[in-house]
Each structure stands twice: as structure tokens, then as C-alpha cells.
C-alpha positions as CSV (number, residue, x, y, z in Angstrom):
1,M,24.6,-36.1,-79.3
2,A,23.6,-32.5,-78.7
3,S,23.5,-31.3,-75.2
4,N,20.1,-30.2,-73.7
5,Y,22.0,-27.6,-71.6
6,T,23.1,-24.1,-72.8
7,R,26.7,-23.3,-72.2
8,S,27.3,-20.6,-69.7
9,S,29.1,-18.4,-72.2
10,D,25.8,-18.4,-74.2
11,R,23.8,-17.4,-71.2
12,R,25.9,-14.5,-70.0
13,D,23.4,-12.0,-71.4
14,T,20.5,-13.5,-69.4
15,N,22.2,-14.9,-66.3
16,P,24.0,-12.3,-64.2
17,Y,25.5,-15.0,-62.1
18,A,27.2,-16.9,-65.0
19,A,31.0,-17.4,-64.9
20,G,33.3,-15.5,-67.2
21,E,33.2,-11.9,-68.2
22,P,31.1,-9.4,-66.2
23,C,27.5,-9.0,-67.4
24,N,26.6,-5.5,-68.6
25,V,22.8,-6.1,-68.8
26,R,20.8,-3.2,-67.3
27,A,17.7,-4.7,-65.7
28,S,14.7,-2.4,-64.9
29,L,11.5,-3.2,-62.9
30,F,9.5,-1.2,-65.3
31,P,10.2,-1.1,-69.1
32,H,11.4,2.2,-70.6
33,G,8.5,4.6,-71.2
34,S,6.1,2.6,-69.0
35,K,3.8,4.6,-66.6
36,L,3.7,1.8,-64.1
37,G,6.5,3.3,-62.1
38,L,4.7,6.6,-61.8
39,V,1.5,4.9,-60.8
40,F,3.4,2.7,-58.2
41,G,5.1,5.7,-56.7
42,I,1.8,7.7,-56.4
43,S,0.1,4.6,-54.9
44,I,2.8,4.2,-52.2
45,T,2.6,7.9,-51.4
46,A,-1.1,7.8,-51.1
47,I,-1.0,4.8,-48.8
48,I,1.6,6.5,-46.6
49,L,-0.6,9.6,-46.6
50,V,-3.7,7.6,-45.7
51,I,-1.9,5.8,-42.9
52,G,-0.6,9.2,-41.6
53,I,-4.1,10.7,-41.6
54,F,-5.4,7.6,-39.8
55,V,-2.7,7.8,-37.2
56,V,-3.3,11.5,-36.6
57,A,-7.1,11.1,-36.5
58,F,-6.8,8.1,-34.3
59,S,-4.4,9.9,-31.9
60,V,-6.7,12.9,-31.7
61,S,-9.7,10.7,-31.1
62,A,-7.8,8.7,-28.4
63,V,-6.9,12.0,-26.7
64,N,-10.6,13.1,-26.9
65,M,-11.6,9.7,-25.5
66,G,-9.2,10.1,-22.6
67,G,-10.6,13.5,-21.9
68,R,-14.2,12.2,-21.8
69,A,-13.2,9.4,-19.4
70,S,-11.4,11.9,-17.2
71,A,-14.6,14.1,-17.3
72,A,-16.5,11.2,-15.8
73,V,-14.1,10.9,-12.9
74,N,-14.3,14.7,-12.4
75,G,-18.1,14.4,-12.4
76,A,-17.9,11.9,-9.6
77,K,-15.6,14.2,-7.6
78,E,-18.0,17.1,-8.2
79,F,-20.8,14.9,-6.9
80,L,-19.1,14.5,-3.6
81,S,-18.3,18.2,-3.5
82,A,-21.9,19.1,-4.2
83,A,-23.0,16.8,-1.4
84,K,-20.6,18.4,1.0
85,D,-21.8,21.9,0.0
86,G,-25.5,20.9,0.2
87,D,-26.2,21.9,-3.4
88,S,-28.9,19.6,-4.7
89,Q,-29.0,21.0,-8.2
90,K,-25.3,20.6,-8.7
91,L,-25.6,17.1,-7.2
92,M,-27.9,15.9,-9.9
93,A,-26.0,17.8,-12.6
94,S,-22.7,16.1,-11.6
95,A,-24.4,12.7,-11.7
96,N,-25.7,13.5,-15.2
97,K,-22.2,14.6,-16.2
98,V,-20.9,11.1,-15.5
99,S,-23.7,9.6,-17.5
100,D,-23.2,12.1,-20.4
101,S,-19.4,11.4,-20.4
102,A,-20.1,7.7,-20.7
103,K,-22.5,8.4,-23.6
104,D,-19.9,10.6,-25.3
105,L,-17.5,7.7,-25.0
106,Q,-20.0,5.3,-26.7
107,D,-20.6,7.9,-29.5
108,E,-16.9,8.2,-30.1
109,L,-16.5,4.4,-30.3
110,N,-19.3,4.2,-32.9
111,Q,-17.3,6.3,-35.4
112,P,-16.0,4.3,-38.4
113,L,-12.4,5.1,-37.3
114,W,-12.9,3.1,-34.1
115,E,-14.9,0.4,-35.8
116,F,-11.9,-0.1,-38.1
117,A,-9.5,0.1,-35.2
118,S,-11.4,-2.6,-33.2
119,R,-10.3,-5.1,-35.9
120,L,-6.7,-4.3,-35.7
121,P,-4.1,-6.2,-33.6
122,F,-2.6,-4.3,-30.6
123,V,-5.4,-1.7,-30.3
124,G,-8.5,-3.9,-30.7
125,Q,-8.5,-5.0,-27.1
126,D,-8.2,-1.3,-26.0
127,V,-11.3,-0.5,-28.0
128,D,-13.3,-3.3,-26.4
129,D,-12.1,-2.3,-22.9
130,V,-13.2,1.3,-23.5
131,R,-16.6,0.1,-24.6
132,T,-16.8,-1.9,-21.3
133,L,-15.7,1.2,-19.4
134,S,-18.5,3.2,-20.9
135,I,-21.0,0.6,-19.8
136,I,-19.4,0.6,-16.3
137,L,-19.7,4.4,-16.0
138,T,-23.3,4.3,-17.2
139,D,-24.2,1.6,-14.6
140,F,-22.4,3.6,-11.8
141,S,-24.2,6.8,-12.8
142,D,-27.7,5.3,-13.3
143,N,-27.6,2.9,-10.3
144,A,-25.5,4.7,-7.8
145,L,-25.1,8.4,-8.3
146,K,-28.6,9.3,-9.6
147,P,-30.4,7.2,-6.9
148,M,-28.3,8.9,-4.2
149,A,-29.0,12.3,-5.7
150,G,-32.7,11.5,-5.8
151,S,-33.0,10.2,-2.3
152,G,-30.9,13.0,-0.8
153,N,-29.3,10.7,1.7
154,I,-25.8,11.7,0.5
155,M,-26.6,15.3,1.5
156,A,-25.8,14.2,5.1
157,L,-22.1,14.4,4.1
158,G,-22.4,18.2,4.4
159,E,-23.3,17.8,8.0
160,L,-20.6,15.3,8.9
161,I,-18.1,17.9,10.0
162,K,-19.6,20.6,12.2
163,D,-17.9,23.0,14.6
164,N,-14.7,21.1,13.9
165,S,-16.3,17.9,15.3
166,I,-17.6,14.7,13.7
167,N,-21.4,14.9,13.8
168,A,-22.6,11.4,14.7
169,K,-26.2,12.4,13.8
170,A,-25.2,12.6,10.1
171,L,-23.9,9.0,10.0
172,P,-27.2,7.2,9.5
173,G,-27.9,9.2,6.3
174,I,-24.4,8.6,5.0
175,L,-24.7,4.9,5.7
176,R,-27.9,4.7,3.7
177,A,-26.3,6.6,0.8
178,I,-23.3,4.1,0.9
179,D,-25.7,1.2,0.9
180,E,-27.4,2.7,-2.2
181,A,-24.1,3.0,-4.0
182,L,-22.2,-0.1,-2.9
183,P,-23.6,-2.7,-5.3
184,A,-22.8,-0.6,-8.4
185,L,-19.4,0.4,-6.9
186,D,-18.5,-3.2,-6.3
187,R,-19.5,-4.1,-9.8
188,A,-17.4,-1.3,-11.2
189,A,-14.3,-2.1,-9.2
190,G,-14.5,-5.8,-10.1
191,A,-14.8,-5.0,-13.8
192,V,-12.0,-2.4,-14.0
193,K,-9.6,-4.6,-12.0
194,S,-10.0,-7.4,-14.5
195,M,-9.1,-5.3,-17.5
196,P,-5.6,-5.6,-19.0
197,K,-3.3,-2.7,-19.3
198,A,-4.2,-0.5,-22.3
199,N,-1.7,-0.2,-25.1
200,I,-2.5,3.3,-26.4
201,G,-1.0,6.0,-24.3
202,P,-3.9,8.4,-23.8
203,I,-6.3,5.5,-23.2
204,R,-3.9,3.9,-20.8
205,S,-3.6,7.1,-18.8
206,A,-7.4,7.6,-18.6
207,M,-8.0,3.9,-17.8
208,D,-5.4,3.9,-15.0
209,N,-6.9,7.1,-13.5
210,I,-10.4,5.6,-13.5
211,T,-9.3,2.2,-12.2
212,E,-7.3,3.8,-9.4
213,T,-10.2,6.1,-8.4
214,I,-12.9,3.4,-8.5
215,V,-10.8,0.7,-6.8
216,A,-9.6,3.0,-4.1
217,A,-13.1,4.2,-3.4
218,D,-14.5,0.7,-3.3
219,E,-11.7,-0.5,-0.9
220,A,-12.2,2.4,1.4
221,V,-16.0,2.1,1.6
222,N,-15.8,-1.7,2.1
223,R,-13.1,-1.3,4.7
224,M,-15.2,1.2,6.8
225,R,-18.6,-0.2,6.1
226,P,-18.6,-2.8,9.0
227,L,-17.7,0.1,11.4
228,F,-20.5,2.5,10.6
229,T,-22.9,1.0,13.1
230,Y,-20.3,1.4,15.9
231,L,-18.9,4.8,15.0
232,P,-21.3,6.8,17.2
233,G,-20.0,4.8,20.2
234,L,-16.4,5.2,19.1
235,L,-16.9,8.9,18.8
236,G,-18.3,9.3,22.3
237,A,-21.7,10.2,20.9
238,D,-23.6,7.9,23.3
239,G,-23.3,10.2,26.2
240,E,-20.0,8.8,27.4
241,P,-16.6,10.4,26.4
242,K,-14.1,7.8,25.0
243,H,-10.5,7.7,25.9
244,Y,-7.9,6.0,23.8
245,L,-4.3,5.2,24.7
246,V,-2.0,6.2,21.7
247,L,1.3,4.3,21.3
248,A,4.2,6.1,19.6
249,Q,6.0,3.2,18.0
250,N,9.6,3.8,17.1
251,T,10.4,1.5,14.2
252,A,14.1,2.4,14.4
253,E,13.8,-0.5,17.0
254,I,11.5,-2.7,14.9
255,H,9.0,-5.0,16.4
256,A,6.8,-7.7,14.8
257,I,3.9,-5.3,14.5
258,G,5.3,-1.9,15.0
259,G,8.3,-0.7,17.0
260,F,9.6,-0.1,20.5
261,V,6.9,2.0,22.4
262,G,8.8,4.8,24.0
263,A,5.9,7.2,24.7
264,L,2.2,7.3,25.3
265,G,-0.6,9.8,24.9
266,V,-4.3,9.9,25.6
267,M,-6.8,10.9,23.0
268,T,-10.3,11.9,24.2
269,V,-13.3,12.0,22.0
270,D,-16.5,13.6,23.4
271,N,-19.5,13.7,21.1
272,G,-17.2,13.8,18.0
273,K,-14.9,16.4,19.4
274,M,-11.3,15.1,19.6
275,K,-8.3,16.3,21.5
276,I,-5.0,14.6,22.4
277,D,-2.8,15.2,25.5
278,D,1.0,15.5,25.5
279,F,2.9,12.3,25.0
280,S,4.9,11.1,28.1
281,P,7.7,8.6,28.5
282,L,6.6,5.0,29.0
283,T,8.1,4.5,32.4
284,Q,6.5,7.8,33.7
285,L,3.0,6.5,33.0
286,L,3.4,2.7,33.5
287,G,6.0,2.4,36.2
288,H,8.9,0.1,35.8
289,Q,9.1,-3.1,33.9
290,G,9.2,-6.5,35.5
291,H,5.6,-7.2,36.3
292,S,3.4,-9.5,34.1
293,A,1.1,-7.8,31.6
294,G,-0.9,-11.0,31.2
295,A,0.8,-12.7,28.3
296,T,0.0,-16.4,27.9
297,E,2.5,-19.2,28.3
298,E,2.2,-20.0,24.6
299,E,3.0,-16.3,23.7
300,I,6.1,-16.4,26.0
301,R,7.3,-19.7,24.4
302,A,6.9,-18.3,20.9
303,F,8.1,-14.7,21.4
304,G,10.1,-14.6,24.6
305,E,9.5,-13.3,28.1
306,R,9.9,-9.7,27.1
307,C,6.4,-9.8,25.4
308,D,5.1,-10.1,29.0
309,T,7.4,-8.0,31.2
310,H,9.2,-5.4,29.1
311,L,6.9,-2.3,28.8
312,G,8.0,-1.2,25.3
313,D,8.1,-4.7,23.8
314,F,4.6,-6.2,24.0
315,N,4.3,-5.7,20.2
316,I,6.8,-8.4,19.4
317,I,3.6,-10.4,19.3
318,P,2.3,-10.0,15.7
319,D,-1.3,-9.6,16.8
320,F,-2.4,-6.1,17.8
321,S,-5.6,-7.4,19.5
322,R,-3.3,-9.0,22.0
323,V,-0.8,-6.1,22.1
324,G,-3.7,-3.7,22.9
325,Q,-5.0,-5.9,25.6
326,L,-1.6,-6.1,27.3
327,Y,-1.1,-2.3,27.3
328,F,-4.7,-1.9,28.6
329,N,-3.9,-4.3,31.4
330,T,-0.7,-2.5,32.3
331,W,-2.3,1.0,32.1
332,N,-5.0,-0.1,34.6
333,L,-2.3,-1.1,37.1
334,Y,-0.9,2.5,37.3
335,Q,-3.6,4.9,36.1
336,E,-7.1,5.8,37.4
337,L,-8.4,7.0,34.1
338,E,-10.1,4.2,32.3
339,V,-9.3,3.9,28.6
340,D,-11.6,2.4,26.0
341,G,-9.0,1.3,23.5
342,V,-5.4,1.4,22.3
343,I,-4.2,3.0,19.0
344,G,-0.7,2.3,17.5
345,V,1.0,4.7,15.1
346,D,4.5,4.8,13.6
347,P,6.6,7.5,11.9
348,V,5.7,6.3,8.4
349,F,2.0,6.8,9.2
350,L,2.8,10.3,10.5
351,Q,4.5,11.0,7.2
352,Y,1.5,9.8,5.2
353,L,-0.8,11.9,7.4
354,L,1.3,15.0,7.0
355,G,1.2,14.5,3.2
356,A,-2.6,14.8,3.5
357,V,-3.0,17.6,6.1
358,G,0.2,19.6,5.4
359,G,3.5,20.1,7.2
360,I,4.3,21.1,10.8
361,E,7.1,23.0,12.5
362,T,8.5,21.9,15.8
363,K,9.6,24.2,18.6
364,D,13.2,23.6,17.4
365,G,12.4,24.9,14.0
366,V,12.3,21.5,12.2
367,V,9.8,21.5,9.3
368,L,8.4,18.0,8.7
369,D,6.1,17.1,5.8
370,G,4.9,14.2,3.6
371,N,8.5,13.6,2.2
372,N,10.9,13.7,5.1
373,T,9.2,12.8,8.4
374,A,10.1,9.2,8.7
375,A,13.7,9.6,7.8
376,I,14.1,12.5,10.3
377,L,12.4,10.8,13.2
378,L,14.0,7.4,12.7
379,N,17.5,8.4,11.8
380,Q,18.5,12.0,11.2
381,C,17.5,13.4,14.6
382,L,19.9,10.9,16.2
383,F,22.8,12.9,14.6
384,W,21.4,16.1,16.0
385,W,20.5,15.5,19.6
386,E,21.0,13.4,22.7
387,P,18.7,10.4,23.3
388,S,16.3,12.1,25.7
389,K,15.9,15.0,23.2
390,C,15.2,12.6,20.3
391,D,12.5,10.9,22.4
392,E,11.0,14.3,23.3
393,F,11.1,15.3,19.6
394,Y,9.3,12.2,18.5
395,S,6.6,12.8,21.1
396,E,6.2,16.4,20.0
397,V,5.9,15.4,16.3
398,A,3.2,12.8,17.1
399,K,1.2,15.2,19.2
400,K,1.4,18.1,16.6
401,T,0.6,15.8,13.7
402,L,-2.5,14.4,15.3
403,S,-3.5,17.8,16.7
404,K,-3.3,19.3,13.2
405,L,-5.5,16.6,11.9
406,L,-8.1,16.9,14.7
407,G,-7.9,20.7,14.8
408,D,-8.8,21.5,11.2
409,L,-11.3,18.9,10.2
410,E,-13.5,21.3,8.2
411,N,-10.7,22.3,5.8
412,L,-9.2,18.9,5.2
413,D,-8.9,17.3,1.7
414,G,-11.1,14.2,2.5
415,T,-9.8,12.3,-0.5
416,K,-6.1,12.7,0.5
417,L,-6.9,11.8,4.1
418,I,-8.8,8.6,3.2
419,E,-5.9,7.6,0.9
420,A,-3.3,8.2,3.7
421,I,-5.3,6.3,6.3
422,S,-6.1,3.4,3.9
423,K,-2.4,3.1,2.9
424,A,-1.3,3.1,6.5
425,A,-4.0,0.6,7.4
426,D,-3.0,-1.7,4.5
427,E,0.7,-1.6,5.7
428,E,-0.4,-2.0,9.4
429,R,1.1,1.3,10.5
430,L,-2.2,2.4,12.0
431,L,-3.7,-0.2,14.4
432,V,-6.7,-0.1,16.7
433,W,-7.9,-2.2,19.6
434,V,-11.0,-1.5,21.7
435,R,-12.3,-3.4,24.7
436,D,-15.9,-3.6,23.5
437,E,-16.0,-7.0,21.8
438,M,-18.6,-6.2,19.2
439,T,-16.8,-3.1,18.1
440,E,-13.5,-5.0,18.1
441,S,-15.1,-7.6,15.8
442,A,-16.0,-4.9,13.4
443,L,-12.5,-3.5,13.5
444,K,-11.2,-6.9,12.6
445,E,-13.6,-7.1,9.7
446,S,-12.4,-3.6,8.6
447,K,-8.8,-4.9,8.7
448,I,-7.4,-2.2,10.9
449,A,-7.1,-4.4,14.0
450,G,-3.8,-6.0,13.0
451,T,-4.8,-9.6,13.8
452,L,-3.6,-12.9,12.4
453,S,-5.6,-14.6,9.7
454,H,-7.5,-17.7,10.6
455,D,-9.3,-18.2,7.3
456,P,-8.0,-21.4,5.7
457,T,-9.6,-20.4,2.3
458,K,-7.3,-17.3,2.2
459,P,-3.9,-18.6,3.3
460,V,-1.3,-16.1,4.7
461,L,2.3,-16.7,5.4
462,G,3.5,-14.6,8.4
463,T,7.1,-13.1,8.2
464,Y,7.9,-11.1,11.3
465,V,11.1,-9.6,12.8
466,S,11.8,-8.0,16.1
467,D,15.0,-6.2,17.0
468,S,16.8,-6.9,20.3
469,S,20.1,-5.0,19.5
470,V,19.7,-2.3,22.0
471,S,20.2,0.2,19.2
472,K,18.4,2.4,16.7
473,C,19.5,0.7,13.5
474,S,16.3,-1.0,12.3
475,F,15.9,2.0,10.0
476,F,18.2,0.0,7.7
477,L,16.4,-3.3,8.0
478,S,14.3,-4.9,5.3
479,I,12.4,-8.2,4.9
480,N,11.4,-9.6,1.5
481,T,9.7,-12.8,0.6
482,E,9.7,-14.5,-2.8
483,L,7.2,-17.3,-3.5
484,G,7.6,-19.8,-6.3
485,E,4.8,-21.3,-8.4
486,S,2.3,-23.4,-6.5
487,K,2.2,-27.1,-6.8
488,L,-1.2,-28.9,-6.3
489,N,-1.0,-31.8,-3.8
490,E,-3.1,-35.0,-3.8
491,D,-5.2,-33.8,-0.8
492,G,-6.1,-30.5,-2.5
493,S,-3.5,-28.4,-0.6
494,R,-0.9,-26.4,-2.4
495,S,2.9,-26.2,-1.8
496,Y,5.0,-23.1,-2.4
497,N,8.8,-22.7,-2.3
498,A,9.5,-19.6,-0.2
499,R,12.7,-17.6,0.1
500,I,12.6,-15.0,2.9
501,T,15.5,-12.5,3.0
502,V,16.2,-10.3,6.0
503,T,18.8,-7.6,5.1
504,N,20.8,-5.1,7.1
505,N,21.1,-2.4,4.5
506,C,23.5,-0.2,6.5
507,D,26.9,0.4,4.9
508,A,29.0,0.8,8.0
509,S,31.8,2.5,6.1
510,K,29.5,5.5,5.5
511,Y,28.8,5.9,9.2
512,E,32.1,6.2,10.9
513,Q,30.9,9.1,13.0
514,A,27.5,7.7,13.9
515,P,26.2,8.6,17.4
516,Q,26.5,6.1,20.2
517,Y,22.8,6.1,20.9
518,M,22.2,4.8,17.4
519,L,24.8,2.0,17.5
520,V,24.9,-1.4,19.1
521,A,26.4,-0.9,22.5
522,I,27.3,-4.5,23.4
523,P,31.0,-5.5,23.8
524,G,32.4,-7.9,21.2
525,R,30.0,-6.8,18.5
526,S,30.5,-4.4,15.6
527,M,28.6,-1.1,15.6
528,F,25.9,-2.1,13.2
529,D,25.7,-5.9,14.0
530,L,21.9,-6.3,14.6
531,V,20.3,-9.0,16.6
532,E,16.9,-10.0,15.2
533,E,14.2,-12.3,16.4
534,I,12.7,-13.8,13.2
535,R,9.4,-15.6,13.4
536,I,7.9,-17.4,10.3
537,M,4.2,-18.4,10.8
538,A,2.3,-21.0,8.7
539,P,-1.1,-20.3,7.2
540,E,-4.2,-21.5,8.9
541,G,-4.7,-25.3,8.4
542,G,-1.3,-25.5,6.7
543,K,2.3,-26.1,7.7
544,I,6.0,-25.3,7.0
545,E,8.5,-27.9,6.0
546,D,12.2,-28.0,5.0
547,F,13.1,-24.9,7.0
548,T,16.8,-23.9,6.3
549,V,18.9,-20.9,7.1
550,S,21.9,-19.5,5.2
551,R,23.9,-16.2,5.1
552,E,24.9,-14.0,2.2
553,N,27.6,-11.3,2.1
554,N,28.6,-12.0,5.7
555,R,31.4,-9.9,7.0
556,S,31.9,-11.8,10.3
557,Q,31.3,-15.3,11.7
558,P,28.5,-15.0,14.2
559,P,27.6,-18.0,16.3
560,E,25.3,-20.4,14.6
561,A,21.6,-19.8,15.3
562,T,19.4,-22.8,15.9
563,P,15.8,-22.6,14.6
564,F,13.1,-23.7,17.0
565,E,9.5,-24.7,16.5
566,A,6.5,-23.5,18.4
567,T,2.8,-22.8,18.0
568,Y,0.7,-19.6,18.3
569,Q,-3.1,-19.5,18.1
570,G,-3.0,-22.9,16.5
571,L,-0.5,-21.8,13.8
572,Q,2.9,-23.4,13.4
573,V,5.8,-21.1,14.1
574,F,9.5,-21.4,13.3
575,G,11.7,-19.1,15.3
576,L,15.3,-17.9,14.7
577,D,17.3,-15.4,16.9
578,T,20.3,-14.3,14.9
579,R,22.8,-11.6,14.3
580,I,22.9,-9.7,11.0
581,D,26.0,-7.5,10.4
582,S,26.4,-4.5,8.1
583,L,25.2,-5.3,4.5
584,E,24.7,-8.9,5.5
585,R,21.6,-11.0,4.5
586,V,20.0,-13.9,6.4
587,V,18.2,-16.1,3.9
588,I,15.5,-18.6,5.0
589,T,14.1,-21.1,2.5
590,C,11.2,-23.4,3.3
591,T,8.2,-25.1,1.8
592,V,4.8,-23.6,2.7
593,I,1.8,-25.9,2.4
594,T,-1.7,-24.4,2.5
595,S,-4.9,-25.9,3.9
596,P,-6.8,-28.2,1.4
597,E,-9.6,-25.7,1.8
598,A,-7.5,-22.8,0.3
599,E,-9.4,-21.0,-2.5
600,E,-6.9,-18.2,-3.1
601,D,-3.2,-17.9,-3.7
602,L,-0.9,-17.7,-0.7
603,K,-0.3,-14.1,0.5
604,V,2.4,-12.8,2.7
605,R,2.0,-10.6,5.8
606,K,5.2,-8.9,7.0
607,T,6.5,-6.6,9.7
608,P,6.1,-3.0,8.5
609,T,9.7,-2.1,8.1
610,M,10.9,1.3,6.6
611,P,9.6,1.5,3.0
612,E,12.6,1.4,0.7
613,D,11.2,4.2,-1.5
614,I,11.4,6.7,1.4
615,A,14.4,5.4,3.2
616,Y,17.3,7.6,2.2
617,W,19.8,4.8,2.2
618,N,17.9,3.9,-1.0
619,K,16.6,7.2,-2.2
620,K,18.3,10.4,-1.0
621,I,16.1,12.7,1.0
622,D,17.1,16.4,0.9
623,L,17.8,17.0,4.6
624,E,20.1,19.9,4.0
625,S,17.1,22.2,3.5
626,V,15.4,21.1,6.7
627,K,15.2,24.1,9.0
628,K,16.8,23.4,12.4
629,K,17.8,25.8,15.2
């Protein structure tokens, strides 16, 4: 019977994979003489050309769009400049510029190119976001800038700084202008914060610029808004000069909410005119330690006796409203001049401030600016001079920095100054307490009072560290907290696994010639073996469980530290006093449980240690070029 299958030898001419002799068949996609190949090649070339034209046109249009978005931001900046200059015509013109830029954005987006792009993956979302942005800018112009230009209230901004003083009479008009703008500003900030990161480079750059500008302005206005009513009183414009005790906090000896207070100065504000006296050593102004400053028994149990009797250590309590009260109490024991409040500043704040107002030069020829101030004050000067000279140097820098700010108010870049102050306030490097209860309440609402959170709907885990090493090594200290995903509990509370790492970043091998003043001076301990008082504080209405301690990269075997439990202001506190040697890490793990009333994710409040991006153990600061006699 004949087979239904063809032998492989009979299929060699049609099957290139058949066994036997190699096949010499020449296959072609297009038959000889056919024009299909030419047509295909031309079509591919045309498609590539069209895509290329689209990409070029799209890129040019995206750049134009970014330019129009930036023009809107510039229009808003010109609006403030016109208000400061008292130019009513330029004021309305700049408001219209923002509106016109938003309209130009909308016109650009209505082009067929963008209509097509909106249907594409990857870029479609960007197109939608820019459309939203144009609506936001139109809303802000029509419902904030134009009404302010029409009412003229914003023109009071031009009268705010007068004769190098803050003119309290201009504040009511500015307050009315802010109230006119705030609803639209809040809407704009909320909208831009919810937008995802753009994919297209020029659009991303423009969107980031606008988002940062709007959000920063909104946060600054909302931060200061509760204080406006009380500013005339704070500025001594009610007929009574105000005196504020300024604490120079040295975070080379870190404390829970600042650093060891080695020097004090008094700032006087009389009808908006500010001046600051020379800083003086703590013991010169407040006598000798040993008396009680008025700390409560609960504070002493949680933080130790030195929060009550050691003059430079009251701020191991992580609540500046209490720290200010304790310094106020002690000042009144020794000085006749009655102060109205207490202000805390640290070297990082001074660096932020110099970045805004410009550098200074000390009597020794050291030039400090917005890049090197903290590193020099907290570490480098210790290699230059004896302890008393370093303390004198810090006092001089604090005085000159604040004097430069107060002495040239009319020529300051207001935007840079607001950014510096807002950043310092966010990091709790600028802290204010006043004895007037209503004003203090406004300070707390403005989040520059450095107080603990007692809102169960907004849970906060406190992570604080205070040095007791008798050294200047906290420059190298860092504290970092990692939170795991939250778990919903049956009662509505949420649980978080927390890992808190306190690190001594000093590599002792690099500091064999370190000055004695900088080092730990306690027999039996290595030179950089820090002693830290760690306090972990539960959120309001919540608690901490499963508190455990371990060590990583330990070079020595310090005595075991036993955690203890206490309470402060109704909050659960876990304490641990422990040694941390060079490059060693102490790791705390625990479970943090929020209140059932919590509406937001758990946040972390921490001691303001040296930022790693400006600490030169992490990023080298050029100190060789620093001028020094």
C-alpha cells in the first residue's frame, strides 16, 4: 500500500530542515522583479520619519510648556515684588501674567499633537496633570492674586520693613491679604501634592518647580497665620519693649531637643526694632548649678535629675515649652531684667540663616557661610583652639549671625529667609517659648514651640537622645527610625514594627590626634565611647510593646544597659542609658501601637542631630580654604 507521506529525499527542495544533502534553495521575501520590497522600505522610512518629527515636535512643545509654567511662577514672584515696591500697575499686570500663562498652557494642550499624546501610555498622565495644573494656576490667579491686587491690601507689604524695623502697623493689611489668598492657595497646594511625578523631563522640571513653590508658600503662610494676631505684642509694638533670652545650643553635646547650653544672650525688640546683646557664659549669668529650676517629679523620673539642677541640661526634656519655663525660672533667680520669652538656636540653624543673609567674618578671620558653619562650630574649631576660645567663638558667631539678620532687614531676600526659618522650624532647630499663655498657644499651633504631640488622630513616635559623655563627640551621632507596614487591630488601632538605630559614626582610627576637649575624659573608656540617654515615647493614646535592645559592629563589651519604663505628660516612655563606641550601633526594636482614634499614619519625631548631608564625616566640607589667623 502506498504511503501517504513523502520521503525526505523528495522534500529536500521545499524543506530546508530535511536530512541528507544541504539544500541550495534561495528563498526571498519578495519575488524577483516585485515592487513590494521598495514600497515596504519606503513605508518603513516614512514611519521612522513621522515618528522622528513627532518626537521633535513633542519635545519642542514640552519645552515650551515648561517655559509657560515657569512664567506663571515668575509672575507670582513679580506680584510680591510689585507689592513690596508699591507699584499697583505692575501688581495687576503680574496677576494677569499668571492667568495668561495658564491660558497659554491650555492652548498648547488643545493642539492635535497633545490630543494624540494624551492617548499614549507613559505620557498620557503627564498631559492630564498639566491640564489640571493650568486649572490650578487660573484658579489661583482669579481667586487670589487678582482680588488682592484689586483690594490693595497686599500693598501693605511695602510698608512692612521701615527704617530697618518691622512696622507693626502694616500687619493688619497683610493679614487681610493673606486671608484673601489662603483658600485658593490651600486648594492649589493640595492639588499639586496629589499629582504623581511627571515622566517627561521638561514637564517634570516645571511641575517640580511649581509644586515646591506653591507647597512651600502654603506651608509658610499656614505656619505663621495663627501668630499674626499676636505679632504686634511680640514685636514690642504695644508700648512695652520685649526681651527674649536666646540660648546658644551646642549640638556637639546633643540633648533631646537641642544641645548643651553654654552661652546666653538677650534680644530686645522695641516697636519692631531689634538688637541683641553679646552672649555670655551660662554660669556668668545664672550662677552655679545645684539649685532646682522647677522640674516636676515626673520629669526627673523620666529624664534624670540634671534636667532640674544642671544649668546647661534642661533641654534633655523633649518639650521646649517646659525647657523655656525652666530657663525663665532660673534667669529670674539671678537677673533683675525681666524676660518675656526664651528662644533656642543651634549651629545648623545659624548655617541655614547665613545661607539666606550671606556670610560673616569673625575677629579671628574665619569666614562662615551657608555651607561650612555647622561643621566648623561643632567640630573643626576644636582642632584650632582651647575650650574657652571655642565657646567664645560660638558666642561671637551666634551674635554676628543674628545681628546681620536684624541689621539689614530692608535688603534681605525674603524668600530665602522664609525658607531658612521654615526649614529650621521643621527640624526643631529654632524654638520659641513665651510666658504669655495666649501667644504661647499660637506658637504651638504654628509648630515652632517644640512641644509634644497630644493629638491621638495624628500619632507621633518620639525618639530622643541626650549625651552625657562629657565630650564634644555628638557631631558624629545619628538616630534613624524605620517603620514597617501597619497592621489594623480589632479595636481600630494600628501596630507598627519599629527599628530605631543610634549610631556613633566616628571612625576613631582617623582621629588619633584629636584634642582632649573633644574626647571622652573618663578613665576606663575609649576616646570616642559615647554615653547616650535614649528615650522612646509612645504616641498619644497608644503604647509600646516588645522593647528589645541589641548592638551591631561593637568594638568593646560595655556593661549591659537595662531599659526602664516611665511616663511623661501621660505618654509611655522607655528609657535606656547606654554606651556607644566608635562605629558602633545600638538597635532598638519594638512594636508601636497607635490610638484607635488615629486617622493618619504614624510619624516620627526625633532629636535634631547633625544632618548627614552637611556633616563632613559623610560629605567632605572644604575647610582648607577657610580663612583663619
